[in-house]
N, C-alpha and C positions, 0 to 999 in steps of 0.2 A: 524468576530474574527476567526470563522472557516476556512474561503476562506484564512486571513492570513497563519494559520497555515498549511493547507493543503499545500500554494505556499511556505513556507520555508522547509517543506516535501520535496517536488520537485528540491526543490534548492540545496538542500544537498545532496541529493541522484545523482544528475546530478553532481553539481560541488566539492564537500566535498574530494572524490577519486584523485581530481586535485589540491584541494587548499595542502590537507596533503599529496601527494606527494612532491608535491614542498618545503613543510615544512622539512619534511624528508631529502630532497637533501640539503636545505642551512644550515641545525642542523648539517649535518651530517662532511658537508664542515666548519662549525664555528668549531666543535669540534678537527678537526684534524689542523688551524689552531693554536688553542689555544694549544693543544698540541704541535704542533713543537715547538711555541714560546717560550714556558716554559720549555723546557727540562731540562735548566741547573737548576730546582729546583731538590729538593729531591722526588724519587718518590711517598713517602706518600703526600708530599704538590700538587704534581703535579695532583695525582689521585683526591684531596678532591677540590681541585680550578677549575679543566677541569670536572668531571666529575659525584661530589658532588653537588658544588655549582655552576657549571655551567651553564647560562640560557638557553646555546644550547643543554645543554643534558636533560633540563624540556622541551623544543620543542622537541626535537627526542623522548623522551618515549611519549609524547601525540599525535605528529604523529604517532608513532607505534600505538598505543591503538585505535585510532580513526581510523585508515584503518583497523586493525583489525574488529571494532565492524561495519564497514561499509561493506566491502567486505565478510565476516564471519558470524559473528553471525546474522547480519539483513540484507545479501544478500537477500534473499527473499522477503524481503520488500524494497529494495533499486533498485533491478534490476528489479522487477515491476513496481514501479515509473517511471522507465527510459523508460521502455518500454511504457507503457501507455502513457507518456508524447510524444515519439517519432508517437503514435498513432491516438491523438490529432486531431481532426479535418480531420480524415479519416477514411473508412469502417471501422467497425471493425469486426477482425476474426470472424468466426462461429464460434459460442458452440453448440454442440448436449448433449441434457439429456432428460431425461424422467420426465413424472408427476410422483410425489407420489401418487397423488388419485389413478391411472388409470394404471400406468405403459405405455402409449403411450410417442413415441418415437416424441421428436420435436426438431426444431433447431430454435437458438437464430435469422437467419435471416426470419424467418416465420411473425416475427411481425414486417418489416418494416411497414410504416405506423401509427406506433405508437409511441407515448415515450416511452419508455423505462426505468425503472431504475431498475437495474440488481445489485442486491446486494448478496453478495459472503459470507455465513454465516458457521456455526456451532452450535450445540447445547451444546458443550463444552464452548463456548464461553460468557462469560456473558455481554461483550456489545452488540452480537446479540440479545440474547434474552430478552433486555431490547430495542431493537429497533424493536423487530419486530412487536409490538401493533401500533407504528408509522405510520411502512410501510403498513399495514393494513388500519389505517385510511387515509394514503395516497392514496392508492386504491381506497378506498371507496369515499371520495371527488371529485378527479380528472377523473374516469373511463369514463365519460359521456364525457368528454373535449378529448379523446386519449390517455389514460396514461393507462401502464402497469407494475405492480410491480412483478418483474422474482426474487425469492428468491432460491438459489441457493447453495445446499452444495453437499460436496461428500463423505457423510455419507452415509451407508446402506442405502437402505430405509424405513425397519423395524424400525431401530431408528426414522426415520422421521416421520411415521406413529404415534409411539406413542405420538410422540411430539404433533402434529397437531389434534390429537383427544382430547387431552386435554386441548390445545390450539388453538382451531377452526379459520383460518384466509379463505379470501376474494382474497387472491392476488394468481399467479402462483408459485404453490411451485414444486421444482423440484432437481432431485440430477443426478450425473454424477460421475466416476469413473476419471476424473484429467478434470480442467479447462482448460486443451490445451495448451495455449499461454502464460497464467499466471500461474508462479510458486509461489506463496503467502503462499502456505505451513499453516504455522498455524495464519498466520498474519489477523483477522480478523475483523470487517468486512471490507469489501472492496467493493464500490459503484461504479457505473458507468452509466452516464448519455447518456444515447444514442436517437439521435432524430430522426425523423422522416425516414429521408433516412439511418438509420443506423451508421449515422457519430457518432464517440464519441466526443462529447462535454466537459465531466468533469469527472474526477475521485477525489474518498475523499477515505481516508484511516481511519477506526476509526466510533465512534458512533456519530449519527446528530439525529439533535432535528427536529421538524414537519417543523419550520420556515425555519430550514437551509434547508430541501426538498425541500420547495419549493419556494425558492430562486433560485436554482439548477435548478426547470423544468421550472418554469414561459416562461421564455423568450422561448421555443420550443412546447409550447404547441399552 
């Protein structure tokens, strides 16, 4: 079910604006045609039939609202999904970060040779916090088979240190000022599955179960 939802999200992000744009154009033409065909009617009747009761008016409103949601309200999510879809099966651009534990600088490309689960999260994100023990369990179960889980946040190091002092984990925890080429803003958690050659194989938005994570990483171990 999770994979189906992710595929639907990807499809909406890529094709949604096109479909809504076509609907907007068709509904605009439909309203214009009805307006000109019924111009002999009194103005109030014309407005009622074309604007209030007309199916094209409903389609126009739905297309405008849909485009606003996709291109404005949810733009960071939809744009990132499109970017990741275009990056799928290609080498992941590098992301530099510092470890929360000792503040050493690292690069994502340093982990080539391992299967990487890159989780973009935040302490203010309830699904992220719920997912963290699952990620820790995943790291413990599969580290001997070449898996590394990286939990990356754009929050200050001190805040992350305070969290991990209360909730210690065995995975790689890092922080960065920016996720670089991923503009996800407040849409968390985001997870990237990267194979041993640094190739992006899967991207997932939202919380996952342990079984979900297993199904995503198994083909690349």
